[in-house]
C-alpha positions in Angstrom: -62.2 106.1 214.1 -63.7 108.8 216.2 -60.9 110.8 217.8 -61.3 110.3 221.7 -59.0 113.1 222.9 -59.4 116.7 222.7 -57.0 119.8 222.7 -58.2 122.9 223.9 -55.5 125.6 223.9 -57.5 129.0 225.4 -59.3 127.6 228.4 -60.5 131.6 229.4 -64.2 132.2 230.2 -65.4 130.4 227.0 -62.5 127.8 226.3 -62.9 126.1 229.9 -66.7 126.1 229.3 -66.1 124.0 226.1 -63.3 121.8 227.3 -65.8 120.7 230.1 -68.4 120.5 228.3 -66.3 118.0 226.1 -64.9 116.2 228.7 -68.7 115.3 230.1 -69.6 114.2 226.8 -66.9 111.5 227.1 -63.5 113.1 225.7 -60.0 113.3 227.2 -59.4 116.7 227.2 -56.3 118.2 227.6 -56.5 122.4 227.9 -53.4 124.8 227.1 -53.0 128.4 228.3 -50.4 130.8 229.4 -51.0 131.3 233.1 -49.3 128.6 235.7 -50.8 129.8 238.1 -54.2 129.4 236.4 -52.8 126.1 235.8 -52.0 125.0 238.7 -55.7 126.0 239.7 -57.7 124.4 237.3 -55.4 121.4 238.0 -55.8 121.4 241.6 -59.6 121.9 241.1 -59.4 125.1 243.1 -60.4 127.6 240.5 -63.6 129.0 240.9 -65.3 131.2 238.1 -69.0 133.0 238.4 -70.3 131.5 235.2 -72.7 129.0 236.1 -71.9 125.4 235.9 -68.0 126.4 235.7 -67.2 125.3 239.5 -69.7 122.0 239.1 -68.4 120.7 235.9 -65.0 121.0 236.8 -64.8 119.3 240.4 -66.8 116.4 239.1 -64.2 116.4 236.0 -62.1 112.9 235.7 -60.5 113.2 232.5 -59.5 117.0 231.9 -56.7 118.7 232.8 -54.3 121.6 231.8 -51.0 122.5 231.1 -49.2 125.9 229.4 -47.4 123.9 226.9 -48.2 124.1 223.0 -46.1 121.8 222.0 -47.4 119.0 224.5 -50.6 120.3 223.4 -49.9 119.3 219.9 -48.9 115.8 220.4 -52.0 114.8 222.7 -54.5 114.7 220.0 -55.4 114.8 216.2 -58.0 117.7 217.2 -57.4 121.2 218.4 -59.7 123.8 218.9 -58.4 127.2 219.4 -60.6 129.4 221.4 -58.3 132.2 222.5 -59.2 136.2 222.5 -59.4 137.7 219.5 -60.9 141.2 221.1 -61.4 144.3 219.1 -58.9 145.6 217.2 -58.2 149.6 218.4 -59.1 152.3 216.2 -61.0 149.7 213.9 -64.1 147.6 213.6 -62.5 144.5 213.3 -60.7 141.9 214.9 -57.0 141.5 216.6 -56.1 138.3 215.6 -52.5 138.7 217.2 -53.3 136.2 219.5 -55.0 133.6 217.1 -51.8 134.0 214.5 -49.4 133.6 217.2 -51.2 130.2 218.5 -51.3 128.9 215.0 -47.6 129.5 214.3 -46.4 127.7 217.6 -48.7 124.8 216.2 -46.9 125.0 212.6 -43.5 125.1 214.5 -44.4 121.4 215.9 -44.7 120.7 211.8 -47.8 117.7 213.1 -49.3 115.9 210.5 -52.8 115.1 210.1 -54.1 117.7 212.5 -57.6 119.2 212.6 -57.5 122.3 213.5 -60.4 124.1 214.5 -61.1 127.5 215.1 -63.2 128.6 217.8 -62.4 132.4 218.2 -64.5 135.0 216.4 -63.0 135.8 213.3 -62.8 138.9 210.6 -64.2 137.4 207.3 -61.2 135.4 205.1 -58.9 135.5 208.0 -59.1 131.2 207.8 -58.4 131.3 203.8 -56.0 134.6 203.8 -54.2 134.0 206.8 -55.1 130.8 209.2 -54.0 128.3 206.3 -51.2 129.8 205.2 -49.6 130.1 208.7 -49.6 126.0 209.1 -46.7 126.6 206.2 -45.2 123.2 207.4 -48.4 121.3 208.2 -49.6 120.4 204.8 -52.0 117.8 205.6 -53.7 119.4 208.3 -57.4 120.4 208.2 -58.7 124.4 208.9 -62.3 124.7 210.2 -64.1 127.2 211.6 -66.8 126.4 214.4 -67.9 129.8 216.3 -69.9 129.2 219.6 -73.2 131.0 219.9 -73.8 131.5 223.3 -74.4 134.2 225.8 -71.8 135.4 229.0 -73.2 134.0 232.4 -74.8 131.3 230.4 -72.3 130.2 228.3 -72.4 126.1 229.6 -76.0 125.9 229.4 -75.7 127.9 225.8 -73.6 125.1 224.8 -75.3 122.0 226.0 -78.8 123.2 224.1 -77.8 125.4 221.0 -80.4 125.8 218.6 -77.5 125.9 215.5 -74.1 124.0 215.3 -72.2 126.3 212.6 -69.2 124.2 211.1 -67.1 125.7 208.4 -65.0 122.6 207.5 -61.6 122.3 206.2 -62.3 118.8 205.0 -65.3 116.7 205.0 -63.8 114.4 207.4 -63.3 117.4 209.5 -66.9 118.3 209.4 -67.9 114.8 209.9 -65.7 114.1 213.2 -67.2 118.0 214.3 -70.7 116.5 213.5 -70.4 113.5 215.5 -68.7 115.8 218.6 -71.7 117.9 218.8 -74.2 115.2 218.5 -72.6 113.6 222.1 -71.9 117.2 223.7 -75.5 118.4 223.3 -77.8 117.7 225.5 -80.7 118.9 222.2 -80.7 118.1 218.8 -79.8 120.8 217.3 -79.6 121.7 213.5 -76.0 120.9 212.3 -74.9 123.5 209.7 -72.1 122.1 207.5 -71.0 124.8 204.7 -67.5 126.2 203.9 -65.4 128.1 206.4 -65.3 131.3 204.3 -69.6 130.5 204.5 -68.9 130.2 208.3 -66.9 133.5 208.7 -70.3 135.4 207.5 -72.6 133.2 208.9 -71.2 133.7 212.5 -71.5 137.6 212.3 -74.9 137.5 210.5 -76.7 136.0 213.4 -75.4 138.6 215.8 -76.2 141.7 213.1 -79.8 140.0 212.8 -80.2 139.5 216.6 -79.2 143.8 217.2 -81.4 144.9 214.0 -84.3 143.5 215.5 -84.0 144.7 218.3 -82.7 147.8 217.3 -86.1 147.9 215.7 -88.4 146.8 218.3 -86.9 149.9 220.2 -87.8 152.1 217.6 -91.0 151.4 217.4 -91.5 151.5 221.3 -90.5 154.8 221.1 -93.0 156.1 218.4 -95.8 154.2 220.2 -94.3 155.9 223.8 -94.8 159.5 221.7 -98.5 158.4 220.5 -101.2 159.2 222.8 -103.0 155.9 224.1 -100.6 153.3 222.1 -99.4 150.4 224.0 -96.0 149.7 222.7 -95.6 145.7 224.5 -99.1 145.2 223.2 -97.5 146.3 219.8 -94.6 144.3 219.6 -96.4 141.2 221.2 -98.7 141.3 218.5 -96.3 141.5 215.7 -94.1 138.9 217.1 -97.1 136.4 216.6 -96.6 136.6 212.7 -94.4 133.5 212.5 -92.2 135.1 210.0 -91.4 137.3 212.7 -91.4 135.7 215.7 -91.4 137.2 219.4 -87.6 135.8 220.8 -85.6 139.9 220.9 -88.9 142.0 219.9 -90.0 143.3 223.4 -89.1 147.1 223.9 -86.1 147.5 226.3 -82.5 149.4 226.5 -80.2 148.9 223.6 -77.9 146.1 222.9 -74.4 145.9 224.2 -71.9 143.7 225.7 -68.8 142.3 223.8 -70.1 141.1 221.0 -73.1 142.3 219.4 -71.8 146.0 218.7 -68.4 144.9 217.7 -70.1 142.1 215.4 -72.3 144.4 213.7 -69.4 146.9 212.8 -67.4 144.3 211.8 -69.8 142.9 209.3 -70.3 146.5 207.7 -66.7 147.0 207.5 -66.5 143.7 205.6 -69.2 144.9 203.5 -67.5 148.6 202.9 -63.9 146.3 201.8 -65.6 144.2 199.1 -67.6 147.1 197.5 -70.8 146.6 199.6 -72.6 149.7 201.2 -74.0 148.7 204.9 -76.4 150.9 205.2 -78.5 148.3 207.6 -75.7 147.5 209.8 -74.8 151.3 210.2 -78.1 152.6 210.6 -78.8 149.3 213.5 -76.2 150.8 215.4 -77.7 154.6 214.7 -81.1 153.7 216.0 -79.3 151.9 218.9 -77.8 154.8 220.3 -80.3 157.5 219.1 -83.1 155.0 221.4 -80.4 155.3 224.2 -80.4 159.1 224.5 -84.2 158.8 223.7 -84.2 157.0 227.2 -81.9 159.8 228.9 -84.0 162.4 227.4 -87.2 161.3 229.2 -85.6 160.7 232.3 -84.1 164.1 232.5 -87.6 165.4 231.9 -88.2 163.7 234.5 -86.3 166.1 236.9 -85.9 163.8 239.9 -83.5 164.9 243.1 -82.1 161.3 242.9 -81.6 158.4 240.2 -80.6 155.2 241.3 -79.7 152.4 238.2 -80.1 148.9 239.5 -78.8 145.6 237.1 -76.3 147.8 235.2 -74.7 144.9 233.2 -74.9 144.7 230.1 -77.8 142.3 230.0 -80.7 141.6 232.8 -79.6 139.1 235.6 -76.3 138.3 234.2 -73.8 136.2 236.7 -70.9 137.6 236.0 -69.9 141.8 235.6 -69.2 142.5 232.4 -70.4 146.1 231.7 -69.1 146.7 228.2 -71.2 148.8 226.3 -73.7 149.0 228.9 -76.9 151.1 227.5 -78.4 151.6 231.2 -74.5 152.6 232.0 -74.7 155.3 229.1 -77.8 156.4 230.1 -76.5 156.9 233.4 -73.6 158.4 232.7 -75.9 161.2 230.3 -77.5 162.2 233.4 -74.9 162.4 235.5 -73.2 165.0 232.9 -76.5 166.7 232.9 -75.6 167.2 236.9 -77.8 164.7 237.7 -77.5 162.4 240.9 -77.1 159.0 240.2 -76.6 156.3 242.6 -75.6 152.5 241.3 -77.2 150.1 243.1 -75.8 146.3 242.6 -73.0 143.5 243.8 -70.0 144.7 244.8 -68.6 142.9 242.1 -70.3 145.0 239.3 -69.6 147.9 241.4 -65.5 148.3 241.3 -66.3 147.4 237.6 -67.8 150.5 237.0 -66.1 152.5 239.6 -62.9 151.4 237.5 -64.4 153.0 234.2 -66.3 155.1 235.4 -64.6 156.8 239.0 -66.9 158.7 241.0 -69.5 160.7 239.2 -71.8 158.4 240.5 -73.0 157.2 243.5 -72.7 153.6 244.4 -74.1 151.4 246.7 -74.4 147.8 247.2 -77.3 145.3 246.8 -76.2 143.0 249.2 -75.1 143.9 252.7 -72.7 141.9 254.7 -74.1 139.3 257.0 
């Protein structure tokens, strides 16, 4: 019988979107997080997010509540999603699993039986088998599955509702079937459901992002070659190439290099894993190098213009991002290169983005708001 109650531990930017999508699909959902103030805002529905649709989903929810208690979350449901941060570990090309492992240890302290634990946080290949399962030593009947999301910041709920593919690294056939039935209800489209072992899913998650980054880097390299060739049109070239069905047009137009919180680290993490098992990750390294080379090329071209002033607009890691995320923004990397060369550079963006940029880059730029106060 399908479980109608679901626990989501970690209801930050991604987790609250998953919890709200599950609630909208008809499930009774309990979210768990660490901040009492945040939990109070969620339960009173006064929490406000810049992430599209979150506020509307929260206000209209009837079967979603939150708590700071992991034991309460474990007792609430036999299906527990873990959506806690696994940020890049300092100094290495991997992930910091500290918070995730701590949560698993706290679940183990509750000694639950017959639980399906589903890790949605991005993890390094091998984590499920080598760390997650052993941490649940008091839960011999628990399953551990891997079910990462393929979403983009600033478009999370839409990405969850309309995925191309749902990746399920099933801890058991029963767990896989349960997750497939949940996504059948959650998704507004009919995505491909890819069920496999957790070990396969760990690699598949990183592989998707690595392929996309390689495609972006390749397109920009071709664009740079075209720019240095008289009478060559990079847009016409890549549009034609994308019409080949073996290649496809998505992520194949020239522009700025890839950045953000996921693409760079996932590319390097899979390369690091390959190195650990004796495979030389030449392609992943080349992708990173081409991305950096393209950004340097763009900066060089702008410096050659020798303008009195340079203005950079919409400087988040991707265009038209409603959430102020500037991590690995290639546009900001170019702006910094120009500023370091003594050029006068102005960042023109929203106050939220300007605040983030100023915090990281201090006063090397001038700042101007796109939106004037009424």
